[in-house]
ZAZA-993604 format. One record per residue (C-alpha): residue number from 1; residue in three letters; y, x, z. Coordinates in steps of 0.02 Angstrom, whole numbers, plus 50000, padded with zeros to 5 digits. Layout:
<pts>
PT     n   res      c2      c1      c3
PT   NUM   ALA       Y       X       Z
...
</pts>
This chain:
<pts>
PT     n   res      c2      c1      c3
PT     1   MET   50000   50000   50000
PT     2   LYS   50119   50144   50042
PT     3   LYS   50083   50221   49871
PT     4   LEU   50124   50056   49788
PT     5   ILE   50290   50043   49882
PT     6   LEU   50335   50223   49837
PT     7   PHE   50292   50190   49654
PT     8   CYS   50403   50034   49649
PT     9   LEU   50548   50128   49729
PT    10   LEU   50530   50268   49602
PT    11   ALA   50527   50144   49457
PT    12   ALA   50683   50059   49521
PT    13   LEU   50772   50226   49538
PT    14   LEU   50728   50276   49359
PT    15   THR   50790   50109   49295
PT    16   ALA   50953   50128   49388
PT    17   CYS   50979   50299   49311
PT    18   THR   50961   50238   49134
PT    19   PRO   51122   50281   49040
PT    20   PRO   51218   50132   48969
PT    21   HIS   51191   50186   48788
PT    22   GLN   51003   50171   48813
PT    23   ARG   51005   49991   48876
PT    24   ASP   50951   49857   48756
PT    25   PHE   51023   49683   48732
PT    26   LEU   50848   49621   48698
PT    27   SER   50693   49607   48805
PT    28   PRO   50534   49686   48733
PT    29   ALA   50470   49525   48659
PT    30   ALA   50535   49355   48609
PT    31   PRO   50465   49201   48697
PT    32   GLU   50319   49116   48617
PT    33   SER   50429   48969   48571
PT    34   ALA   50541   49075   48459
PT    35   SER   50500   49046   48277
PT    36   PRO   50475   49157   48184
PT    37   ALA   50435   49299   48307
PT    38   LEU   50567   49434   48319
PT    39   VAL   50536   49618   48303
PT    40   THR   50635   49722   48427
PT    41   ILE   50654   49908   48441
PT    42   ALA   50628   50015   48595
PT    43   ALA   50793   50093   48644
PT    44   THR   50809   50276   48596
PT    45   ALA   50948   50400   48618
PT    46   THR   51061   50409   48464
PT    47   PRO   51130   50579   48409
PT    48   ALA   51316   50591   48441
PT    49   PRO   51425   50574   48285
PT    50   THR   51525   50723   48225
PT    51   ALA   51688   50627   48244
PT    52   THR   51749   50474   48337
PT    53   PRO   51818   50349   48210
PT    54   MET   51926   50256   48335
PT    55   PRO   51997   50309   48502
PT    56   THR   51977   50195   48651
PT    57   ALA   52098   50153   48789
PT    58   GLN   51992   50242   48921
PT    59   PRO   51886   50381   48843
PT    60   THR   51719   50393   48932
PT    61   PRO   51685   50566   49007
PT    62   SER   51511   50640   49008
PT    63   PRO   51472   50687   49189
PT    64   GLU   51299   50714   49260
PT    65   PRO   51206   50548   49274
PT    66   THR   51228   50459   49441
PT    67   VAL   51128   50319   49518
PT    68   THR   51218   50157   49478
PT    69   PRO   51159   49977   49477
PT    70   VAL   51096   49914   49310
PT    71   PRO   51167   49744   49260
PT    72   THR   51035   49612   49231
PT    73   VAL   51090   49577   49053
PT    74   LEU   50927   49597   48959
PT    75   ARG   50869   49437   48877
PT    76   SER   50758   49377   48736
PT    77   VAL   50823   49330   48566
PT    78   SER   50801   49143   48570
PT    79   PRO   50880   49055   48421
PT    80   ALA   50948   48883   48464
PT    81   PRO   50824   48750   48404
PT    82   ALA   50961   48669   48301
PT    83   TYR   50975   48829   48198
PT    84   ALA   50791   48863   48168
PT    85   PRO   50783   48926   47987
PT    86   GLU   50666   48787   47930
PT    87   ASN   50804   48662   47970
PT    88   PHE   50911   48735   47830
PT    89   LEU   50799   48835   47715
PT    90   LYS   50661   48756   47610
PT    91   LYS   50569   48921   47593
PT    92   TRP   50590   49109   47599
PT    93   GLU   50493   49247   47513
PT    94   VAL   50485   49437   47502
PT    95   PHE   50446   49535   47343
PT    96   GLN   50411   49712   47286
PT    97   GLY   50389   49751   47103
PT    98   GLY   50403   49566   47063
PT    99   GLU   50253   49523   47173
PT   100   ALA   50263   49417   47331
PT   101   LEU   50196   49500   47489
PT   102   ASP   50189   49492   47678
PT   103   TYR   50313   49628   47717
PT   104   GLN   50324   49737   47871
PT   105   ARG   50423   49898   47880
PT   106   ALA   50326   50043   47955
PT   107   GLU   50485   50108   48037
PT   108   PRO   50610   49971   48078
PT   109   LEU   50792   49993   48031
PT   110   ASN   50900   50036   48180
PT   111   PHE   51087   50013   48151
PT   112   GLY   51176   50070   48308
PT   113   ALA   51350   50037   48376
PT   114   GLY   51487   50030   48245
PT   115   GLU   51571   50190   48304
PT   116   GLU   51407   50283   48277
PT   117   TYR   51387   50229   48095
PT   118   ALA   51474   50373   48006
PT   119   LYS   51419   50552   48035
PT   120   VAL   51561   50617   47926
PT   121   GLU   51749   50612   47956
PT   122   GLY   51826   50459   47876
PT   123   VAL   51810   50278   47824
PT   124   VAL   51647   50267   47727
PT   125   SER   51624   50082   47690
PT   126   PHE   51717   49916   47686
PT   127   ARG   51792   49893   47859
PT   128   GLY   51717   50059   47909
PT   129   ASN   51545   50023   47979
PT   130   ASN   51401   49903   48010
PT   131   TYR   51506   49795   48127
PT   132   ARG   51643   49778   47993
PT   133   ASP   51768   49797   48135
PT   134   GLY   51857   49955   48079
PT   135   GLY   51948   50017   47925
PT   136   ALA   52039   50158   48017
PT   137   TYR   51987   50332   48072
PT   138   GLY   52077   50443   48195
PT   139   ALA   52241   50417   48287
PT   140   VAL   52423   50382   48245
PT   141   ASP   52587   50406   48338
PT   142   LEU   52650   50235   48393
PT   143   ALA   52794   50291   48504
PT   144   ASP   52926   50235   48377
PT   145   PRO   52823   50195   48222
PT   146   LYS   52888   50186   48045
PT   147   LEU   52801   50157   47879
PT   148   THR   52851   50279   47741
PT   149   VAL   52784   50283   47563
PT   150   VAL   52731   50464   47532
PT   151   TRP   52658   50447   47357
PT   152   SER   52605   50320   47226
PT   153   ASN   52488   50336   47078
PT   154   ARG   52498   50227   46924
PT   155   ILE   52335   50148   46862
PT   156   GLY   52294   50027   46722
PT   157   ALA   52227   49855   46675
PT   158   ILE   52088   49775   46574
PT   159   THR   52105   49620   46465
PT   160   ASN   51979   49484   46506
PT   161   THR   51949   49336   46389
PT   162   ARG   51934   49209   46529
PT   163   SER   52056   49274   46656
PT   164   GLY   52193   49357   46556
PT   165   SER   52216   49530   46631
PT   166   TRP   52135   49622   46775
PT   167   GLY   52256   49755   46835
PT   168   GLY   52275   49870   46982
PT   169   VAL   52171   49835   47137
PT   170   GLY   52096   49664   47177
PT   171   TRP   51999   49582   47317
PT   172   ASN   51920   49655   47421
PT   173   GLY   51969   49826   47354
PT   174   GLN   51964   49949   47498
PT   175   PRO   51952   50136   47464
PT   176   VAL   51844   50256   47560
PT   177   ILE   51926   50411   47633
PT   178   VAL   51822   50562   47681
PT   179   ARG   51853   50741   47735
PT   180   TRP   51711   50842   47659
PT   181   ASP   51640   50994   47745
PT   182   GLU   51662   51157   47650
PT   183   GLU   51480   51173   47596
PT   184   THR   51473   50998   47520
PT   185   ARG   51644   51014   47439
PT   186   ASN   51592   51174   47351
PT   187   LEU   51440   51087   47275
PT   188   MET   51547   50950   47196
PT   189   ASN   51635   50944   47029
PT   190   VAL   51807   50939   47110
PT   191   PHE   51942   51042   47027
PT   192   GLN   51938   51225   47076
PT   193   GLU   52106   51221   47163
PT   194   LYS   52044   51075   47269
PT   195   LYS   51884   51167   47312
PT   196   GLU   51992   51306   47382
PT   197   GLN   52099   51183   47481
PT   198   ALA   52047   51192   47663
PT   199   GLY   52015   51023   47742
PT   200   LEU   52023   50925   47579
PT   201   THR   52024   50739   47618
PT   202   GLU   51971   50635   47468
PT   203   VAL   52015   50454   47428
PT   204   ILE   51886   50364   47319
PT   205   TYR   51945   50199   47246
PT   206   GLY   51859   50076   47128
PT   207   THR   51989   49974   47033
PT   208   LEU   52012   49829   46913
PT   209   ASP   52053   49945   46767
PT   210   GLY   51870   49999   46764
PT   211   ASN   51890   50169   46844
PT   212   ILE   51834   50250   47005
PT   213   TYR   51976   50367   47053
PT   214   PHE   51966   50524   47159
PT   215   LEU   52130   50571   47243
PT   216   ASP   52196   50695   47370
PT   217   LEU   52251   50598   47524
PT   218   ALA   52395   50720   47552
PT   219   ASP   52489   50691   47389
PT   220   GLY   52392   50568   47279
PT   221   SER   52348   50699   47149
PT   222   PHE   52179   50694   47063
PT   223   THR   52040   50793   47145
PT   224   ARG   51925   50770   46994
PT   225   GLU   51911   50663   46839
PT   226   PRO   51884   50476   46869
PT   227   ILE   51721   50390   46831
PT   228   ASP   51764   50282   46681
PT   229   PHE   51652   50134   46719
PT   230   GLY   51735   50023   46589
PT   231   TYR   51730   49852   46676
PT   232   PRO   51833   49784   46821
PT   233   ILE   51778   49830   46997
PT   234   LYS   51830   49697   47122
PT   235   GLY   51732   49751   47274
PT   236   SER   51741   49907   47380
PT   237   VAL   51646   50069   47349
PT   238   SER   51547   50151   47490
PT   239   ILE   51481   50324   47523
PT   240   HIS   51329   50384   47619
PT   241   PRO   51376   50387   47805
PT   242   GLY   51260   50534   47838
PT   243   GLY   51355   50652   47723
PT   244   VAL   51234   50648   47576
PT   245   PRO   51348   50653   47422
PT   246   LEU   51307   50477   47359
PT   247   LEU   51427   50341   47301
PT   248   PHE   51380   50156   47298
PT   249   MET   51471   50033   47184
PT   250   GLY   51448   49850   47136
PT   251   GLN   51513   49781   46971
PT   252   GLY   51635   49636   46993
PT   253   ILE   51669   49576   46815
PT   254   ASN   51556   49592   46661
PT   255   ASP   51683   49552   46524
PT   256   ARG   51823   49652   46441
PT   257   ASP   51919   49632   46279
PT   258   GLY   51804   49491   46226
PT   259   HIS   51645   49591   46251
PT   260   SER   51514   49567   46386
PT   261   ALA   51431   49714   46471
PT   262   SER   51256   49753   46407
PT   263   ARG   51202   49767   46588
PT   264   SER   51285   49716   46751
PT   265   GLY   51236   49759   46927
PT   266   TRP   51246   49884   47068
PT   267   ARG   51245   50074   47050
PT   268   ILE   51222   50236   47144
PT   269   TYR   51315   50391   47083
PT   270   SER   51293   50573   47128
PT   271   LEU   51453   50646   47198
PT   272   LEU   51395   50818   47144
PT   273   ASP   51422   50783   46959
PT   274   GLN   51465   50594   46954
PT   275   SER   51303   50553   46861
PT   276   GLU   51222   50383   46882
PT   277   LEU   51063   50403   46986
PT   278   PHE   51009   50222   47004
PT   279   PHE   51047   50051   46930
PT   280   LEU   51000   49885   47009
PT   281   ASP   51006   49750   46877
PT   282   GLY   51096   49592   46934
PT   283   LYS   50999   49496   46803
PT   284   ASP   50848   49476   46915
PT   285   PRO   50698   49366   46867
PT   286   LEU   50687   49313   47050
PT   287   GLU   50862   49239   47054
PT   288   TYR   50898   49054   47083
PT   289   ARG   51076   49080   47022
PT   290   ARG   51117   49165   46857
PT   291   HIS   51252   49280   46921
PT   292   ARG   51239   49467   46893
PT   293   LEU   51380   49538   46997
PT   294   PHE   51405   49623   47167
PT   295   ASP   51567   49606   47266
PT   296   GLY   51501   49644   47440
PT   297   ALA   51488   49822   47506
PT   298   CYS   51318   49890   47557
PT   299   LEU   51258   49961   47723
PT   300   VAL   51157   50122   47741
PT   301   ASP   51036   50167   47881
PT   302   ALA   51055   50354   47855
PT   303   ALA   50913   50405   47971
PT   304   ARG   50790   50293   47877
PT   305   ASP   50862   50328   47704
PT   306   THR   50879   50141   47671
PT   307   VAL   51018   50037   47591
PT   308   ILE   51047   49850   47612
PT   309   GLU   51146   49759   47477
PT   310   CYS   51176   49573   47445
PT   311   GLY   51206   49500   47272
PT   312   GLU   51298   49355   47195
PT   313   ASN   51129   49307   47123
PT   314   GLY   51084   49252   47301
PT   315   LEU   50961   49394   47335
PT   316   VAL   50958   49522   47475
PT   317   TYR   50895   49696   47429
PT   318   SER   50824   49827   47547
PT   319   MET   50805   49993   47458
PT   320   GLU   50714   50145   47527
PT   321   LEU   50799   50281   47426
PT   322   ASN   50672   50421   47446
PT   323   THR   50815   50544   47432
PT   324   HIS   50789   50727   47393
PT   325   PHE   50945   50831   47426
PT   326   ASP   50934   51020   47417
PT   327   PRO   51107   51094   47446
PT   328   ALA   51047   51271   47413
PT   329   ALA   50988   51222   47239
PT   330   GLY   51124   51092   47211
PT   331   GLU   50990   50960   47179
PT   332   LEU   51005   50774   47220
PT   333   THR   50876   50646   47162
PT   334   LEU   50822   50470   47212
PT   335   ASP   50663   50369   47188
PT   336   PRO   50704   50199   47266
PT   337   THR   50577   50070   47322
PT   338   VAL   50660   49898   47312
PT   339   THR   50612   49754   47427
PT   340   THR   50692   49585   47387
PT   341   TYR   50721   49436   47502
PT   342   ARG   50739   49266   47418
PT   343   TYR   50775   49100   47500
PT   344   LYS   50789   48922   47436
PT   345   ALA   50895   48783   47510
PT   346   ASP   50974   48617   47465
PT   347   ILE   51144   48694   47433
PT   348   ALA   51273   48680   47296
PT   349   GLU   51285   48864   47254
PT   350   TYR   51194   49026   47294
PT   351   GLY   51283   49192   47293
PT   352   ILE   51332   49318   47427
PT   353   GLU   51504   49396   47408
PT   354   ASN   51538   49457   47584
PT   355   ALA   51481   49624   47653
PT   356   PRO   51336   49605   47777
PT   357   THR   51347   49656   47960
PT   358   ALA   51203   49734   48055
PT   359   TYR   51139   49785   48226
PT   360   ARG   50970   49866   48257
PT   361   ASN   50851   49777   48138
PT   362   TYR   50959   49621   48122
PT   363   LEU   51070   49579   47972
PT   364   TRP   51198   49439   47955
PT   365   PHE   51265   49374   47789
PT   366   CYS   51342   49213   47723
PT   367   ASP   51336   49137   47549
PT   368   ASN   51450   49033   47437
PT   369   SER   51386   48871   47512
PT   370   GLY   51429   48927   47689
PT   371   MET   51248   48963   47738
PT   372   LEU   51251   49095   47874
PT   373   THR   51085   49184   47904
PT   374   CYS   51022   49308   48032
PT   375   LEU   50885   49410   47947
PT   376   ASP   50756   49523   48028
PT   377   THR   50750   49671   47909
PT   378   THR   50584   49730   47981
PT   379   SER   50491   49584   47904
PT   380   MET   50632   49520   47791
PT   381   THR   50620   49347   47868
PT   382   PRO   50759   49235   47935
PT   383   LEU   50779   49217   48123
PT   384   TRP   50908   49079   48119
PT   385   ALA   51022   48994   47993
PT   386   ARG   51166   48872   48001
PT   387   LYS   51289   48791   47882
PT   388   LEU   51472   48832   47906
PT   389   GLN   51615   48722   47848
PT   390   ASP   51634   48795   47673
PT   391   ASP   51613   48947   47561
PT   392   VAL   51625   49114   47652
PT   393   ASP   51685   49268   47557
PT   394   ALA   51765   49358   47704
PT   395   SER   51642   49469   47796
PT   396   THR   51586   49423   47970
PT   397   VAL   51634   49540   48112
PT   398   LEU   51510   49590   48247
PT   399   GLU   51555   49627   48427
PT   400   GLU   51454   49686   48576
PT   401   ASP   51524   49682   48750
PT   402   GLY   51383   49769   48844
PT   403   GLU   51294   49605   48878
PT   404   ARG   51297   49499   48721
PT   405   LEU   51322   49506   48533
PT   406   PHE   51457   49398   48452
PT   407   LEU   51495   49356   48272
PT   408   TYR   51666   49304   48207
PT   409   ALA   51677   49209   48042
PT   410   ALA   51807   49116   47938
PT   411   THR   51786   49000   47788
PT   412   GLU   51880   48961   47629
PT   413   ILE   51937   48788   47575
PT   414   ASP   51835   48769   47418
PT   415   LYS   51692   48644   47417
PT   416   GLN   51799   48521   47516
PT   417   GLY   51919   48494   47370
PT   418   THR   52105   48520   47359
PT   419   ARG   52133   48480   47543
PT   420   GLY   52023   48526   47688
PT   421   ASN   52008   48638   47838
PT   422   CYS   51984   48824   47856
PT   423   ALA   51858   48844   47997
PT   424   LEU   51864   48991   48119
PT   425   TYR   51710   49029   48224
PT   426   LYS   51650   49135   48367
PT   427   LEU   51460   49128   48372
PT   428   ASP   51322   49196   48481
PT   429   ALA   51248   49318   48354
PT   430   LEU   51072   49302   48427
PT   431   THR   51060   49112   48436
PT   432   GLY   51182   49046   48305
PT   433   GLU   51273   48937   48432
PT   434   ALA   51462   48918   48419
PT   435   LEU   51559   48975   48572
PT   436   TRP   51717   48905   48494
PT   437   GLU   51767   48831   48327
PT   438   ARG   51939   48793   48256
PT   439   ALA   51998   48696   48105
PT   440   ILE   52159   48752   48018
PT   441   PRO   52219   48622   47890
PT   442   GLY   52249   48696   47718
PT   443   GLY   52391   48669   47596
PT   444   SER   52391   48549   47450
PT   445   SER   52371   48675   47310
PT   446   GLY   52183   48690   47328
PT   447   LEU   52197   48864   47254
PT   448   ASP   52119   49005   47354
PT   449   ALA   52152   48920   47520
PT   450   GLY   52078   48970   47686
PT   451   ALA   52012   49142   47731
PT   452   TYR   51973   49280   47606
PT   453   ALA   52025   49420   47723
PT   454   THR   51901   49489   47848
PT   455   PRO   51968   49471   48027
PT   456   ALA   52015   49623   48133
PT   457   LEU   51953   49642   48311
PT   458   GLY   52067   49721   48441
PT   459   ARG   52018   49865   48555
PT   460   GLY   52111   49972   48680
PT   461   ASP   52265   49879   48738
PT   462   LEU   52232   49751   48599
PT   463   GLU   52068   49706   48685
PT   464   GLY   52047   49517   48693
PT   465   MET   52129   49487   48524
PT   466   ILE   52062   49448   48351
PT   467   TYR   52173   49435   48196
PT   468   TYR   52155   49320   48045
PT   469   ALA   52252   49316   47881
PT   470   LEU   52245   49143   47797
PT   471   CYS   52305   49069   47633
PT   472   HIS   52399   48906   47599
PT   473   THR   52407   48823   47769
PT   474   GLU   52470   48644   47788
PT   475   GLN   52592   48683   47928
PT   476   TYR   52672   48835   47847
PT   477   GLY   52640   48804   47662
PT   478   GLY   52598   48984   47617
PT   479   GLY   52492   49112   47706
PT   480   ILE   52496   49158   47889
PT   481   LEU   52441   49301   47999
PT   482   MET   52372   49244   48167
PT   483   GLY   52341   49333   48330
PT   484   VAL   52202   49237   48419
PT   485   ASP   52130   49248   48595
PT   486   LYS   51949   49296   48560
PT   487   ALA   51887   49215   48721
PT   488   THR   51959   49042   48687
PT   489   GLY   52004   49035   48502
PT   490   GLU   52182   48986   48546
PT   491   THR   52328   49050   48444
PT   492   VAL   52432   49182   48535
PT   493   TRP   52559   49209   48394
PT   494   THR   52586   49167   48211
PT   495   GLN   52678   49265   48077
PT   496   LYS   52728   49162   47925
PT   497   LEU   52697   49259   47763
PT   498   GLY   52766   49138   47633
PT   499   ARG   52628   49176   47507
PT   500   ALA   52439   49183   47507
PT   501   SER   52359   49338   47579
PT   502   TRP   52188   49407   47536
PT   503   SER   52210   49579   47614
PT   504   SER   52117   49611   47777
PT   505   PRO   52220   49657   47930
PT   506   THR   52181   49827   48008
PT   507   CYS   52208   49892   48184
PT   508   VAL   52269   50070   48216
PT   509   TYR   52278   50163   48382
PT   510   ASP   52358   50313   48462
PT   511   GLU   52263   50443   48564
PT   512   ASN   52281   50338   48722
PT   513   GLY   52212   50178   48646
PT   514   HIS   52379   50092   48620
PT   515   GLY   52362   49986   48462
PT   516   ALA   52462   49904   48323
PT   517   LEU   52415   49793   48177
PT   518   LEU   52436   49830   47990
PT   519   HIS   52440   49694   47858
PT   520   ALA   52494   49675   47676
PT   521   ASP   52531   49507   47596
PT   522   GLY   52539   49423   47425
PT   523   LYS   52722   49472   47403
PT   524   GLY   52680   49656   47425
PT   525   MET   52756   49674   47597
PT   526   LEU   52661   49797   47707
PT   527   ARG   52697   49771   47892
PT   528   LEU   52656   49860   48054
PT   529   LEU   52659   49735   48198
PT   530   ASN   52645   49728   48385
PT   531   GLY   52470   49658   48404
PT   532   ARG   52512   49569   48566
PT   533   THR   52668   49477   48508
PT   534   GLY   52669   49480   48318
PT   535   GLU   52838   49569   48317
PT   536   VAL   52865   49671   48159
PT   537   LEU   52888   49855   48206
PT   538   SER   52910   49922   48028
PT   539   GLN   52886   49862   47850
PT   540   VAL   52892   49926   47673
PT   541   ASP   52892   49834   47507
PT   542   LEU   52752   49891   47390
PT   543   GLY   52821   49784   47248
PT   544   ALA   52671   49678   47201
PT   545   ASN   52531   49569   47271
PT   546   VAL   52411   49661   47387
PT   547   GLU   52236   49586   47375
PT   548   GLY   52142   49743   47424
PT   549   SER   52120   49802   47602
PT   550   PRO   52192   49964   47670
PT   551   ALA   52096   50112   47738
PT   552   VAL   52178   50229   47864
PT   553   PHE   52141   50413   47898
PT   554   ASN   52240   50481   48046
PT   555   ASP   52423   50443   48003
PT   556   MET   52396   50403   47818
PT   557   LEU   52359   50232   47744
PT   558   VAL   52298   50201   47566
PT   559   VAL   52302   50033   47477
PT   560   GLY   52319   49972   47297
PT   561   THR   52415   49825   47224
PT   562   ARG   52394   49707   47077
PT   563   GLY   52551   49792   47011
PT   564   GLN   52441   49936   46950
PT   565   LYS   52483   50061   47085
PT   566   ILE   52392   50149   47226
PT   567   PHE   52502   50197   47374
PT   568   GLY   52489   50328   47510
PT   569   VAL   52591   50272   47660
PT   570   ARG   52622   50373   47818
PT   571   ILE   52629   50292   47990
PT   572   GLU   52750   50407   48082
</pts>
């Protein structure tokens, strides 16, 4: 009996000493009533990233572990019965090589916390990471902030038979910004003078004129020749978060000058020589919707060499890249194995335009009908699903608070007709239940109303806030920027924009975690605001509609306009 007591005391002590980053939200197994069964991952220590993308208000030191009580926050994933997938989906299937199969990954995907996503310095994907809660890297000086245009770079346009002209940068149009290490930079086909430039920070931007541009963050000059893709790129490019020189790009439009593209889809390029290494055809025989394009940005589990991408054909692709990268020989090859998830539902329209969010082996995405799904990527089966108010193009934003996972979403006003409501949600990401829901009446135009911008989640001294940019509201006529209490969903402040806004707001922080909010609107006005009050601290006119979303590296911001320009703006 004494041995048993000693054993129990020892077990309790070991539990109490478990560091916070090793605690799991999820208990080892789901209850028997959960359907289908969830696959969870034993918590493992995650290697520290090489850089911290966003400072926090109170940086956590790394002292020797001490014995502290462990909160009783572990719980099973238990989807609410109302959101069981069979209530919304008629069937779901998994395919490899065109053949249906019972799929089970040998090594489950394991997306960690958002700040751990990138192992390189910079903003590597749309909204920065797998939580889609970023868009900025490093720190800025907010003592007396001012926005100053440092450089601009003129780009072009493409004529489209159905839409007139596609020029500049469109929705969702965010660049990636990365500071390459010297070894990788020397392997690339960057201009020689840029190879010799210490600390080169490169901007990579896919644009509506059919090019992927490579620019020096410092002055906007070209770092290498663009990739002349030839058809408009609406979405955002991504790079490999582990530092492998790979670029991921989805095609947004398949028509130019009266000619349709011979093939349309999603591509992977080598950043050593800009060659195309892989093409995923959007014209998929498994599709329920004949749509070949990709607007949403992918996610990469670098440790497991796997990419997740969602298509406007309504399919979700998991691709094990089987990457071979030999820096000494300058060799980079891929041999992807593609696994496809397909679902069927009584909905008006398939198609996934938002960028998925992820945590551990769980993936969240929403389609053009408003169907929001939580997918277990280990078995590629849905865990829960629910119908939101309307079409959702804005990406969902994931938040963890040490105890629970939350998902923030916002809808368009599309399927409802010319008048309707934009719905804002805070959901329990593991059950699908709404913690709060708001309806914002739209304007009478019926054109691009509601939310196209992905919300921004506050940290540091902006903790407790979430920010939405909306189009064509009934009360204000044009677009608005809203600061919302994330606990209650209540409006804290509103900034009237006067015109629709598709650009996603972005939070920036100083070294002490003091934050401010950046936003660009349909008139081309770029503003830096007090995130607590909505007061404008500084603004600059970029001269044309901003549909794309900015990326920030330290004190420099990059964003493009429909006026055929890319701007570098300093926050000083």
